[in-house]
C-alpha positions in Angstrom: 162.0 -182.8 -132.2 159.7 -180.1 -129.6 161.2 -181.7 -126.6 165.2 -181.4 -125.6 167.6 -184.5 -126.4 167.8 -185.6 -122.5 163.4 -185.6 -122.4 163.2 -187.7 -125.6 165.7 -190.2 -123.9 164.0 -190.4 -120.2 160.4 -190.3 -122.2 161.8 -193.3 -124.3 160.2 -191.1 -127.4 161.7 -191.4 -130.7 161.1 -189.7 -134.0 162.2 -190.5 -137.1 164.0 -187.6 -139.4 160.7 -187.6 -141.9 158.6 -187.0 -138.4 160.9 -184.6 -137.4 160.7 -182.7 -140.7 156.8 -182.6 -140.4 156.8 -181.1 -137.0 159.5 -178.4 -138.1 157.0 -177.4 -140.9 154.7 -177.5 -139.2 155.6 -175.1 -136.2 157.4 -173.0 -138.7 153.8 -172.8 -140.6 152.2 -171.9 -137.0 154.3 -169.4 -135.3 153.6 -166.6 -137.8 149.9 -166.9 -137.0 150.5 -166.9 -133.4 152.4 -163.9 -133.5 149.7 -162.0 -135.1 147.5 -163.6 -132.8 149.0 -162.3 -129.5 150.6 -159.1 -131.1 147.6 -157.2 -129.7 146.8 -158.9 -127.0 145.6 -158.1 -123.3 148.8 -157.0 -122.3 149.7 -155.0 -125.4 146.6 -153.0 -125.3 147.0 -152.8 -121.2 150.7 -150.7 -121.3 149.0 -148.6 -124.4 146.4 -147.3 -122.1 149.0 -146.7 -119.4 151.4 -144.6 -121.9 154.1 -147.4 -121.8 
């Protein structure tokens, strides 16, 4: 479900509806944690130091 349709066809990867639903659920549950972890990353801290 993370690949575009053309890439799935090229790699001959097929996923059933249940598997796609589980992948989406995992990504949707992980995304907020990743956003929180990257929110105060080195780039953001450097911008604050430079007053940007």
